C-alpha positions in Angstrom: -10.5 12.5 -26.0 -13.3 13.0 -23.5 -12.8 14.0 -19.9 -13.1 10.6 -18.3 -10.5 9.0 -20.6 -8.1 11.9 -20.3 -7.9 11.9 -16.5 -8.4 8.2 -15.7 -11.9 8.6 -14.3 -13.5 5.7 -16.3 -14.4 2.7 -14.2 -12.9 0.5 -16.8 -9.5 2.0 -16.0 -9.4 0.0 -12.8 -10.1 -3.4 -14.4 -7.6 -6.3 -14.1 -8.1 -10.0 -14.9 -7.9 -12.1 -11.7 -7.8 -15.9 -11.9 -10.5 -17.4 -9.6 -8.0 -19.7 -7.9 -6.2 -16.6 -6.4 -9.3 -15.7 -4.4 -8.5 -16.8 -0.8 -11.3 -19.0 0.6 -9.9 -19.5 4.1 -8.0 -17.3 6.6 -4.3 -18.0 7.3 -3.7 -20.3 10.3 -1.1 -17.9 11.5 -2.4 -14.4 10.8 0.9 -12.6 10.5 2.5 -15.2 8.1 0.6 -14.2 5.0 2.7 -12.5 2.2 3.3 -8.8 2.1 3.9 -6.8 -1.1 5.7 -3.5 -0.4 5.5 -0.7 -3.0 7.2 2.6 -3.0 4.5 5.0 -4.3 7.0 7.4 -5.9 9.0 4.9 -7.9 6.5 2.0 -8.1 9.3 -0.4 -7.0 7.9 -3.6 -5.5 9.4 -5.9 -2.9 8.1 -9.2 -1.5 8.0 -10.1 2.2 6.1 -11.9 4.9 3.6 -9.8 6.8 5.4 -9.9 10.2 8.3 -8.1 8.5 6.1 -5.0 8.3 7.8 -4.0 11.6 11.0 -3.3 9.5 9.2 -0.6 7.6 7.8 1.2 10.7 9.9 3.8 12.5 9.8 5.2 16.0 7.3 8.1 16.1 5.2 6.8 13.3 1.5 6.5 14.2 -0.4 3.4 13.1 -4.2 4.1 12.7 -6.4 1.0 13.3 -10.1 0.5 13.0 -11.4 -1.2 16.2 -14.9 -1.9 14.9 -16.3 -5.4 15.6 -18.2 -7.5 13.0 -21.6 -8.7 14.2 -22.9 -12.1 13.0 -25.3 -10.1 10.8 -26.5 -12.9 8.4 -29.8 -14.4 9.7 -31.4 -17.4 8.0 -35.1 -17.9 8.7 -38.5 -18.7 7.2 -41.5 -16.5 6.2 -44.2 -17.2 8.7 -47.1 -17.2 6.2 -45.5 -19.7 3.8 -42.5 -21.4 5.4 -40.3 -20.2 2.5 -36.6 -19.8 3.3 -35.4 -16.1 3.6 -32.2 -14.4 4.5 -31.9 -11.0 6.3 -28.5 -9.2 6.4 -28.2 -6.5 9.1 -26.7 -3.3 7.7 -27.3 -0.5 10.1 -29.1 -0.1 13.4 -31.6 2.7 13.2 -33.1 2.5 16.7 -33.2 -0.1 19.5 -34.7 -3.1 17.6 -35.1 -1.5 14.2 -32.4 -2.2 11.5 -31.9 -1.3 7.9 -31.3 -4.6 6.2 -30.7 -6.4 2.9 -33.3 -9.2 2.3 -33.6 -12.2 0.0 -35.8 -12.9 -1.8 -36.9 -9.2 -1.9 -40.1 -9.7 -3.9 -41.5 -11.9 -1.2 -40.7 -9.6 1.7 -43.1 -6.6 1.5 -44.1 -4.4 4.4 -46.1 -6.4 6.9 -44.4 -9.7 6.1 -43.3 -11.6 9.2 -40.2 -13.8 9.5 -39.2 -16.4 12.2 -35.6 -17.5 13.1 -34.4 -20.4 15.2 -37.9 -21.9 15.8 -39.3 -18.6 16.9 -36.5 -17.5 19.3 -36.3 -14.4 17.1 -39.1 -12.9 15.0 -39.1 -10.0 12.6 -41.6 -7.8 10.8 -40.8 -5.9 7.6 -41.7 -2.2 8.3 -40.8 -0.3 5.2 -38.8 -0.3 1.9 -36.0 2.3 1.8 -33.1 3.2 -0.5 -32.0 0.6 -3.1 -34.8 -1.8 -2.0 -33.3 -2.2 1.5 -35.9 -3.0 4.2 -36.5 -1.5 7.6 -37.1 -4.5 9.9 -38.3 -4.6 13.5 -37.1 -7.5 15.6 -38.9 -9.2 18.6 -37.2 -11.5 21.1 -36.8 -12.3 24.8 -33.5 -11.6 26.5 -30.4 -9.8 25.3 -30.1 -8.9 21.6 -26.4 -9.6 21.4 -26.8 -13.1 22.9 -29.7 -13.9 20.5 -27.7 -12.7 17.5 -24.6 -14.6 18.6 -26.7 -17.8 18.8 -28.5 -17.4 15.5 -26.4 -15.2 13.3 -23.6 -16.1 10.9 -20.7 -14.0 9.9 -21.6 -12.1 6.7 -18.7 -13.3 4.5 -18.4 -11.7 1.0 -20.1 -13.7 -1.8 -16.8 -14.6 -3.4 -16.0 -16.7 -0.3 -17.8 -20.0 -0.6 -16.1 -22.0 2.2 -17.8 -22.0 5.6 -15.9 -20.2 8.3 -14.8 -22.6 11.0 -14.0 -20.0 13.7 -16.0 -16.7 13.8 -13.0 -15.0 15.5 -10.9 -15.4 12.3 -13.1 -12.8 10.6 -12.4 -10.4 13.5 -9.3 -8.3 14.2 -7.5 -9.1 17.5 -8.3 -5.5 18.6 -12.0 -5.5 17.6 -14.0 -3.7 20.3 -17.1 -1.9 19.2 -19.9 -3.9 17.6 -21.5 -2.6 14.4 -19.8 -3.8 11.2 -21.4 -5.9 8.4 -17.8 -6.7 7.2 -14.4 -6.9 8.7 -11.7 -4.2 8.2 -9.7 -6.9 6.6 -6.2 -5.3 6.5 -6.3 -5.6 10.3 -6.8 -9.3 10.2 -3.0 -9.9 9.7 -2.0 -8.4 13.1 -1.4 -10.6 16.1 -1.2 -9.4 19.8 2.5 -10.4 19.7 3.2 -8.4 16.5 1.3 -5.3 17.9 3.4 -5.5 21.1 6.7 -5.6 19.2 5.5 -2.6 17.1 4.7 -0.7 20.2 8.1 -1.6 21.8 9.8 -0.1 18.7 8.3 3.3 19.6 5.4 3.3 17.1 2.3 4.9 18.4 -1.2 3.4 17.8 -4.4 5.4 17.3 -7.7 3.5 17.4 -10.6 4.9 15.4 -14.0 3.3 14.7 -15.8 3.0 11.4 -18.6 0.5 11.2 -18.1 -1.1 7.8 -21.3 -1.3 5.6 -21.7 -3.3 2.5 -21.7 -0.1 0.4 -17.9 -0.3 0.6 -18.0 -3.5 -1.5 -20.9 -2.6 -3.9 -19.8 -2.7 -7.5 -19.4 0.6 -9.4 -22.1 0.4 -12.0 -21.5 3.8 -13.7 -19.0 4.5 -16.5 -17.8 7.8 -15.0 -16.3 7.3 -11.5 -17.6 10.7 -10.4 -21.2 9.5 -10.8 -20.8 6.7 -8.2 -22.8 7.2 -5.0 -21.2 5.9 -1.8 -23.3 4.7 1.1 -22.9 6.3 4.5 -21.1 4.7 7.3 -20.8 5.8 11.0 -17.4 6.7 12.3 -15.9 8.0 15.5 -12.5 9.6 16.3 -11.7 9.9 20.1 -9.8 12.8 21.6 -7.0 10.4 22.4 -6.7 9.2 18.7 -6.9 12.8 17.4 -4.1 13.8 19.8 -1.8 11.0 18.7 -2.3 11.6 15.0 -1.8 15.4 15.3 1.3 14.8 17.4 2.9 12.5 14.8 2.2 15.0 12.0 3.4 18.0 14.1 6.7 16.1 14.8 7.3 15.2 11.1 6.4 11.5 11.5 4.2 9.4 9.3 0.5 8.5 9.8 0.0 5.0 8.4 -3.5 3.7 8.0 -4.3 0.0 8.5 -7.0 -0.4 5.9 -9.1 1.8 3.7 -11.7 2.2 6.5 -9.1 3.8 8.8 -8.0 6.0 5.9 -11.6 7.1 5.1 -12.2 7.8 8.8 -9.4 10.2 9.4 -9.7 11.8 5.9 -13.4 12.4 6.7 -12.7 13.8 10.1 -9.7 16.1 9.2 -10.1 19.8 8.8 -8.9 21.3 5.5 -5.5 22.1 7.1 -5.1 18.5 8.2 -6.0 18.8 11.9 -8.1 16.3 13.8 -10.5 16.8 16.7 -12.7 14.4 18.6 -15.8 13.8 16.5 -18.3 11.3 15.2 -20.9 11.1 12.5 -21.7 9.6 9.1 -19.4 9.7 6.2 -19.9 8.9 2.5 -16.4 10.0 1.4 -15.4 8.6 -1.9 -11.6 8.8 -2.6 -10.4 8.4 -6.2 -7.5 9.9 -8.2 -7.3 13.6 -7.9 -8.0 13.5 -4.2 -5.5 15.4 -2.0 -4.8 13.4 1.2 -4.8 15.6 4.4 -3.3 13.1 6.8 -2.4 9.7 5.4 1.3 9.0 4.6 1.2 5.2 4.2 -1.4 2.5 3.7 -1.4 -1.2 4.8 -4.3 -2.9 2.9 -5.4 -6.1 1.1 -5.7 -6.7 -2.6 -9.1 -5.4 -3.7 -11.7 -6.3 -6.4 -11.3 -5.0 -10.0 -13.2 -1.8 -10.7 -13.9 -1.3 -7.0 -14.0 1.9 -5.0 -11.1 0.4 -2.9 -8.8 0.0 -5.9 -9.7 3.7 -6.8 -8.7 4.8 -3.2 -5.4 3.0 -3.4 -4.8 4.5 -6.8 -5.5 8.0 -5.5 -2.7 7.4 -3.0 -0.1 5.4 -4.9 -0.9 6.2 -8.6 -3.1 4.1 -10.8 -0.4 2.7 -13.1 1.9 1.8 -10.1 -1.0 0.1 -8.4 -2.1 -1.9 -11.4 1.5 -2.9 -12.2 1.9 -4.1 -8.5 -1.4 -6.1 -8.8 -0.2 -7.7 -12.1 3.1 -8.7 -10.3 1.1 -10.1 -7.4 -1.0 -12.2 -9.8 2.2 -13.5 -11.5 3.6 -14.4 -8.1 0.3 -16.0 -7.1 -0.5 -13.8 -4.1 -3.9 -14.6 -2.4 -6.6 -11.9 -3.0 -9.4 -10.2 -1.2 -10.7 -10.5 2.4 -8.7 -13.6 3.6 -5.8 -12.8 1.2 -2.3 -11.3 1.4 -1.4 -7.7 2.2 0.2 -4.7 0.6 2.1 -1.8 2.1 2.1 1.4 0.0 4.7 3.7 1.4 
């Protein structure tokens, strides 16, 4: 038996068969009325609930960690100035004022020097350079305020498995979204309403807001056989002094730190010292969490159902056990839960 078979580090170990009709195409009308699968990570026991019942699983003194990043309408549809051919540019990461790292289609047609026009020339762009994985550095030219131009011309960058058009941009945004910079939503947070958050607060549960600007690297398929060989892309994160203090306090007093979403988990696990303490900090992280990882801070995880063989399924498996997680997913499929970004939620406790 080779190493990757023996310790579950083969990408194929995270495969499950998902019927296409279970991929949610539209957000729930009422955010907190999606379904909630609750799993005990020690026993693997599963219960079925509605999301707003999450409050029954939270205790006074617990600290909920939420990612307050805001998704930008990062998908720009335009034309190549020289030929009029249709092109698409997806903003990934701001490098400096008007220069972004982007994903472009069709890549072969957009070499350095190519110019693109959007919205009848309201916004123009020039391809500056080709960087990692064929991504392009693009410089934008416009009059006025960048955010207003982007809001007018950009579309929400929904994942490719969602084929329906989003009717309301705010439905791909958490109610507590604050700092712009993500190319995808931290989707576990989409289930919370202002009302539910208020009730959770009234119960004596603390809330720590961290920021991680979600890049598309999070959703990139794992193309290697051995999980250890997968390369994660970097994403920018920030932990404020206030958030660090709340999380440290919960741990010191013996309460749980419960992350809302894999992005919140990756933020605090990146920022924590080896002895599990947090300080105010910011920077880039490419942390990749898979079975064998020892969690420094996280005691519970609220998350969505993730793609087969994805780094996100691996992270959840590292926390709750691969067999338990895959069994829970199989039950969710039998019970016809809705999967992925607009789908139902899980709480691994």
